[in-house]
Structures are given as structure tokens and as C-alpha cells.
C-alpha positions in Angstrom: -75.8 31.3 -29.4 -73.1 32.2 -26.9 -73.4 28.8 -25.1 -73.2 27.0 -28.5 -70.2 29.0 -29.5 -68.5 28.1 -26.2 -69.2 24.5 -26.6 -67.8 24.6 -30.1 -64.6 26.2 -28.8 -64.3 23.7 -26.0 -64.7 20.9 -28.4 -62.4 22.4 -31.1 -59.5 23.5 -29.0 -58.4 20.1 -27.5 -58.7 18.3 -30.8 -56.9 21.0 -32.7 -54.1 21.2 -30.2 -53.8 17.4 -30.2 -53.4 17.4 -33.9 -50.9 20.2 -33.8 -48.7 18.4 -31.2 -48.9 15.3 -33.3 -47.7 17.1 -36.4 -44.8 18.7 -34.5 -43.8 15.3 -33.0 -43.9 13.6 -36.4 -41.7 16.4 -37.9 -39.2 16.2 -35.0 -39.1 12.4 -35.3 -38.4 12.6 -39.0 -35.7 15.1 -38.3 -34.2 12.9 -35.6 -34.2 10.0 -38.0 -32.5 12.0 -40.7 -29.9 13.5 -38.2 -29.1 10.3 -36.2 -26.0 10.8 -34.0 -23.1 8.3 -34.2 -23.2 5.3 -31.9 -20.2 6.4 -29.8 -21.7 9.8 -29.1 -25.0 8.1 -28.0 -23.1 5.7 -25.8 -21.2 8.6 -24.1 -24.5 10.4 -23.6 -26.2 7.3 -22.1 -23.2 6.9 -19.7 -23.5 10.6 -18.6 -27.2 10.2 -18.0 -26.6 7.1 -16.0 -23.9 8.8 -14.0 -26.2 11.8 -13.2 -29.0 9.5 -12.3 -26.7 7.6 -9.9 -26.4 10.8 -7.8 -30.0 10.6 -6.6 -30.6 6.9 -7.0 -31.5 6.2 -3.4 -31.5 7.7 0.0 -28.1 6.3 1.0 -26.3 8.6 -1.4 -24.0 11.1 0.4 -21.1 13.4 -0.5 -18.5 10.6 -0.5 -20.5 8.6 -3.1 -20.9 11.7 -5.3 -17.2 12.5 -5.0 -16.2 8.9 -5.9 -18.5 8.9 -8.9 -17.3 12.2 -10.2 -13.6 11.4 -9.8 -13.8 7.8 -10.9 -12.3 8.5 -14.3 -9.4 10.4 -12.6 -8.8 7.5 -10.2 -8.9 5.0 -13.1 -6.4 7.1 -15.1 -4.0 7.4 -12.2 -4.2 3.7 -11.4 -3.6 2.8 -15.0 -0.6 5.1 -15.4 0.9 3.8 -12.1 0.4 0.2 -13.2 2.1 0.9 -16.5 5.0 3.0 -14.9 5.7 0.2 -12.4 7.8 -1.6 -14.9 9.7 1.6 -15.7 10.4 2.3 -12.0 11.7 -1.3 -11.5 14.0 -0.8 -14.5 15.2 2.5 -13.1 16.1 0.9 -9.7 18.1 -1.9 -11.5 19.9 0.6 -13.8 20.8 3.1 -11.1 22.0 0.4 -8.6 24.0 -1.3 -11.4 25.7 2.0 -12.3 26.7 2.6 -8.7 28.1 -0.9 -8.5 30.0 -0.4 -11.8 31.6 2.8 -10.5 32.5 1.2 -7.2 34.2 -1.9 -8.7 35.9 0.0 -11.6 37.1 3.2 -9.9 36.6 3.2 -6.2 37.9 -0.2 -5.1 41.3 0.3 -6.9 41.7 3.6 -5.0 40.8 1.9 -1.8 43.4 -0.8 -2.3 46.1 1.8 -3.0 45.1 4.1 -0.1 43.7 2.3 2.9 45.3 -0.2 5.2 44.6 -3.9 5.2 42.1 -3.7 8.1 40.1 -0.9 6.4 40.2 -2.8 3.1 38.8 -5.9 4.8 36.1 -3.9 6.5 35.0 -2.2 3.3 35.0 -5.3 1.2 33.1 -7.5 3.8 30.5 -4.9 4.8 29.9 -3.7 1.3 29.3 -7.2 -0.1 27.1 -8.2 2.8 25.0 -5.1 2.3 24.9 -5.7 -1.4 23.6 -9.3 -0.9 20.9 -8.2 1.4 19.8 -5.4 -1.0 19.6 -7.7 -4.0 17.9 -10.6 -2.1 15.2 -8.5 -0.4 14.4 -6.4 -3.5 14.0 -9.6 -5.6 11.8 -11.2 -3.0 9.7 -8.0 -2.5 9.1 -7.7 -6.2 8.4 -11.4 -7.0 6.5 -12.4 -3.8 2.8 -12.1 -3.9 1.4 -9.9 -1.1 -1.3 -12.4 -0.2 -4.9 -12.5 -1.3 -8.1 -13.5 0.6 -9.8 -16.7 -0.6 -12.4 -16.2 -3.3 -14.3 -19.5 -2.6 -16.8 -20.0 0.1 -15.2 -20.7 3.5 -15.9 -20.5 7.2 -13.2 -17.9 7.9 -14.4 -14.8 9.9 -14.6 -11.5 8.0 -15.4 -7.9 8.9 -17.0 -6.7 5.7 -17.6 -7.4 2.0 -15.5 -5.7 -0.7 -17.8 -3.6 -2.9 -15.5 -4.0 -5.9 -14.4 -7.7 -5.6 -17.7 -8.8 -4.0 -15.9 -11.2 -1.7 -15.5 -11.3 2.1 -12.8 -9.1 3.5 -10.9 -10.4 6.6 -9.5 -8.1 9.2 -6.7 -5.8 8.0 -7.6 -6.5 4.4 -8.0 -3.6 1.9 -8.7 -3.3 -1.8 -5.9 -2.1 -4.1 -7.2 -0.1 -7.1 -3.9 -0.6 -9.0 -3.8 -4.3 -8.6 -7.6 -4.5 -8.7 -7.6 -7.1 -5.9 -8.0 -7.3 -2.2 -4.6 -7.5 -0.3 -4.1 -9.2 3.1 -2.8 -6.7 5.7 -2.2 -4.2 2.9 0.3 -1.4 3.6 0.5 0.4 0.3 1.1 -0.1 -3.4 4.8 0.5 -4.2 5.5 1.6 -7.8 9.2 1.0 -7.3 8.4 -2.7 -6.7 5.5 -2.8 -9.2 3.8 -4.8 -6.5 1.6 -4.3 -3.4 3.2 -4.4 0.0 1.1 -6.9 2.0 1.2 -9.7 4.5 3.7 -11.9 2.7 6.2 -9.4 1.4 6.1 -6.5 3.9 9.3 -7.8 5.6 11.2 -7.9 2.3 10.1 -4.4 1.5 11.2 -3.0 4.8 14.5 -4.9 4.7 15.2 -3.5 1.2 14.6 0.1 2.3 16.7 -0.4 5.4 19.7 -2.0 3.7 19.5 0.3 0.7 19.6 3.3 3.1 22.6 1.7 5.0 24.4 1.0 1.7 23.9 4.5 0.4 24.9 6.1 3.7 28.0 3.9 3.6 29.0 5.0 0.1 28.3 8.6 1.0 30.3 8.7 4.2 33.2 6.6 3.0 33.4 8.4 -0.4 33.3 11.9 1.0 37.1 12.5 0.6 37.0 11.0 -2.9 34.1 13.3 -3.8 36.0 16.4 -2.6 39.1 15.5 -4.5 37.1 14.8 -7.7 35.2 18.0 -7.3 38.3 20.1 -6.8 39.9 18.3 -9.8 37.2 19.4 -12.2 36.8 22.9 -10.8 37.7 25.3 -13.6 38.4 28.5 -11.5 42.2 28.2 -11.5 44.5 31.1 -10.9 47.3 29.1 -12.5 47.2 26.7 -15.4 44.9 23.7 -15.0 46.8 20.4 -14.5 46.7 18.1 -17.5 43.9 15.6 -16.9 43.3 12.9 -19.4 39.8 11.8 -20.6 39.9 8.8 -18.3 40.7 11.0 -15.3 37.8 13.3 -16.1 35.4 10.4 -16.4 36.6 8.9 -13.1 36.1 12.2 -11.3 32.6 12.8 -12.8 31.6 9.2 -12.0 32.7 9.6 -8.4 30.7 12.9 -8.1 27.6 11.2 -9.7 27.9 8.3 -7.2 28.3 10.5 -4.2 25.3 12.8 -5.1 23.0 9.9 -6.0 23.8 7.9 -2.8 23.5 10.9 -0.5 20.2 11.9 -2.0 18.8 8.4 -1.7 20.1 7.9 1.8 18.2 11.0 3.0 15.0 10.4 1.1 14.8 6.6 1.6 16.1 7.0 5.2 13.1 9.2 6.1 10.7 6.6 4.6 12.4 3.8 6.5 12.2 5.6 9.8 8.4 6.2 9.2 7.8 2.5 8.5 9.9 1.6 11.5 7.7 3.8 13.6 4.6 2.1 12.2 6.0 -1.4 12.8 6.8 -0.4 16.4 3.1 0.5 16.8 1.8 -2.6 15.2 0.0 -0.9 12.3 0.3 -0.4 8.6 0.2 2.9 6.6 -3.5 2.5 6.0 -4.3 1.5 9.5 -2.4 4.6 10.7 -5.1 6.8 9.2 -7.9 4.5 10.3 -6.7 4.3 13.9 -6.2 8.1 14.0 -9.8 8.7 13.0 -11.1 6.0 15.4 -9.0 7.6 18.2 -10.6 11.0 17.6 -14.1 9.5 17.5 -13.5 7.6 20.8 -12.1 10.7 22.5 -15.3 12.7 21.7 -17.2 10.0 23.6 -14.8 10.1 26.5 -13.2 6.7 25.8 -9.7 5.5 25.1 -8.9 3.7 21.9 -6.2 1.0 21.8 -5.0 -0.7 18.6 -5.9 -4.4 19.0 -2.9 -5.4 16.9 -0.3 -3.6 19.1 1.5 -6.3 21.2 4.2 -4.0 22.5 7.3 -2.7 20.7 9.5 -5.7 21.1 6.8 -8.2 20.4 5.7 -6.2 17.3 9.2 -6.5 15.9 9.3 -10.2 16.7 6.0 -10.8 14.9 7.2 -8.7 11.9 10.5 -10.5 11.5 9.1 -13.9 12.5 11.6 -14.2 15.4 10.7 -17.1 17.7 14.1 -17.7 19.4 17.3 -15.8 19.9 19.2 -17.4 17.0 16.5 -16.1 14.6 17.9 -12.5 15.0 20.9 -13.7 13.1 19.5 -16.2 10.7 16.2 -14.4 9.9 17.2 -10.7 10.3 20.9 -10.2 9.6 21.1 -12.9 6.9 18.9 -13.6 3.8 15.9 -15.7 4.8 12.8 -16.6 2.9 10.7 -17.8 5.8 7.0 -17.0 5.8 5.5 -14.5 8.3 3.6 -15.9 11.3 -0.1 -16.5 10.7 -2.1 -16.8 7.5 -3.1 -13.2 7.3 -6.8 -14.1 7.6 -7.1 -14.3 11.4 -5.2 -12.4 14.0 -4.5 -13.3 17.6 -2.7 -11.7 20.5 1.1 -12.3 20.6 2.7 -13.8 22.6 0.0 -16.2 23.7 0.6 -17.5 27.2 -1.9 -20.2 28.2 -2.1 -21.6 31.7 -2.8 -25.3 31.2 -3.8 -25.8 34.8 -6.4 -23.1 34.7 -7.8 -24.4 31.5 -8.2 -27.9 32.9 -9.8 -26.5 36.1 -12.2 -24.4 34.0 -13.1 -27.4 31.7 -13.8 -29.7 34.7 -15.8 -26.9 36.4 -17.9 -26.7 33.2 -18.6 -30.4 33.3 -19.6 -30.4 37.0 -21.6 -27.2 37.2 -23.1 -26.4 33.7 -26.1 -24.5 35.3 -23.9 -22.2 37.3 -21.7 -21.6 34.2 -24.7 -20.6 32.2 -25.7 -18.2 34.9 -22.3 -16.6 34.9 -22.3 -16.3 31.1 -25.4 -14.1 31.1 -28.6 -16.0 32.0 -29.1 -14.3 35.3 -32.6 -15.6 35.9 -32.5 -19.0 37.8 -35.9 -19.9 36.4 -34.6 -19.5 32.8 -31.5 -21.5 33.7 -33.7 -24.3 35.0 -35.7 -24.3 31.8 -32.6 -24.3 29.7 -31.1 -27.2 31.7 
């Protein structure tokens, strides 16, 4: 009887539990069907599940991948805001520069004509207009010139890696810009004040704009110092005697001069520091991105007891020649001190040592030597076994 009872329990328990689970599942399914969530909530939940599953998708996942995945919405938001604010920043540059020009032409120049001598007037007018032309030209070219993009079609150009976002080959010194959402040749950085990337084709215009804008602001700040002090003392309200009678026009002129001096002095200091930093990078033959990459590579090579050298550093003078596109002495005037729209040397896809000095006689000797002694040349290249050289020949 005990054995029969046990058999009955063994037979009854699985079947009864199976029916019980089936009933519970049917009830939960009916409840789910009745309380179906909206489509947008289900899509968000599916995206979150996919995001969590991507953390342990394969063995190649590391902390960098997890960090990029978690902060991808933050990066996307910052890129979108920067892309949208680029137009606002360009508008601010135009408005602020135009306001300084208006004050200079309406208020400062008449004072200069009444105060300074003819020589000083000639110097101020000539230098100021030359600096203004260089600022306007380089800012327009830096904003409107494309930085340069790698080809998207199949080609035989050498490349160093494949962009994981564009899925195209990346030549040397090419980096992906998240704001422009494209790969940029010899990318330096994305400048919101230009609403454009600074790359191979417009890097020179960007640096010239920073340089001449700094020089122009410093010129206004230094030459307008006495005017600023007079205007500041004129609107100072702590008088022991009665204040002199100033008209509304006089007050506006004094406040405009103070505004011009404060703005130009601030920009001269801030933009001057940025210009000096980029001048240092150009002297070293590297961009802002390559500065960090070279620093990490240098530390890695030092741990191995080796010395790392930047392959694109051709010497300080040669780096400046390559940057400005100077090929002869007259180019320092026509391409550096005057507005010039010439293209930079090279195509931005391949990079060679500069300057290249080839010895024609040695090349001809080496080519003739290759024609006469191919077996010995193969042995010098790396086939050290004479038997293998004979078999190859």
C-alpha cells in the first residue's frame, strides 16, 4: 500500500504542478494582453535591454567600450548642441567685430586725426586697415573652406585603420569628428567659432585668423589706452566738485571707448594664449589631437627603453614652411603677409619627409647596380641563404 501511494504521488505531483503553472501562465498572459504598454515605452525598454546586452556581447569588451556605450547619449547631446550653437558663435564674432569697427571709425579715428601727427596717423591707418583685411579674409576662408575629407570610394591609397563610424579607410593623421559626423584629413579640432572643423585645407586660415585677430586687438588695446583712461575718468562719479556738463553724445562716446578697450584687451589675452599654443604645435609638426597621441606613445616607448620621434616633425623652420606653403623667399610676402588662397602642399592622404633631397647620381648608380647584380641585391634585401637566392633566380 505504501509503494502504491508513493507511485500515485509521483504520478500526481508532476501533472498537477504542470497544470498549475499552465493556469498561472494563461492568467498572466491575459493580464499582459489587457495591460499592454504603449509602443514608445516598449521601444525604450528594448533599447535599454540591447544596451545592457552589449556590455557582455563578446570577449573584446573592455572598460572603454562600456564607458562609450553609457555616455553615448551625453556625447550625442553635446555634439548636437555644439553643432546648433556654431551658427550663433559665428554671428557673435561678426557682431562683436563690427561693433569695434563702428566705434573705431565713428569715435576713435576723428580723435586720432585731431591729436596725432601726420606720421602717426599714416601708421595707424595703414596698419589698421592691413590688419583688418587679413582678419576678414582669413576668417571667411576658414569658415567657408572645407577641411578635407578622405575618399569614400574604393582606391589604392594607403591607410592606417578603418573608421568604426564611417566604415571607410582612414589615412594617416585622419580622425573622425563627432560634430560634423565625418572623417577629417589631418584634423586639429572642431572650432565652434568657425562652425567648421579645422583640418588639412583650412588649418592655415584658422591660425592666421587667430594671429591677426590677436595682433589687431593688442593694437587697439595699446593705442587706445590713453583714450580709455580719459573716458574712464570722465564718467567717474566721485567728484569733490561739481561734475562737468557732459552731453548724451559725450557719455556714449566715453562708454563706447571703454567697451572697445575692455573687449579688445580680453580677446588679446585669451586668443593670444590660444595662438601661442597652436604656434608651439606647428613648430613641432603636430596637431592638437596628435599632441595627446604622441605624448602617450612617448611614455609607452620610454617604458620599453626606446626614444619616440614624431615622423611628421621636419624641423622648426621646415614645419613652418610646410604649414604656410612657402617654397621660395618671395612666398613669405605673398603667402604669409598678404591674403593668399593657395592650397597646402600635399593631398592630405599621404605624407612624405620635407624637404626631400634626392641624389640623382646615387639613384642612377643604384638602378644600374640592380640591373647588373639582381642576385646580390636580393641577398642584401633579406634572402641571406645563397641556395634560396639561386632558386629564386
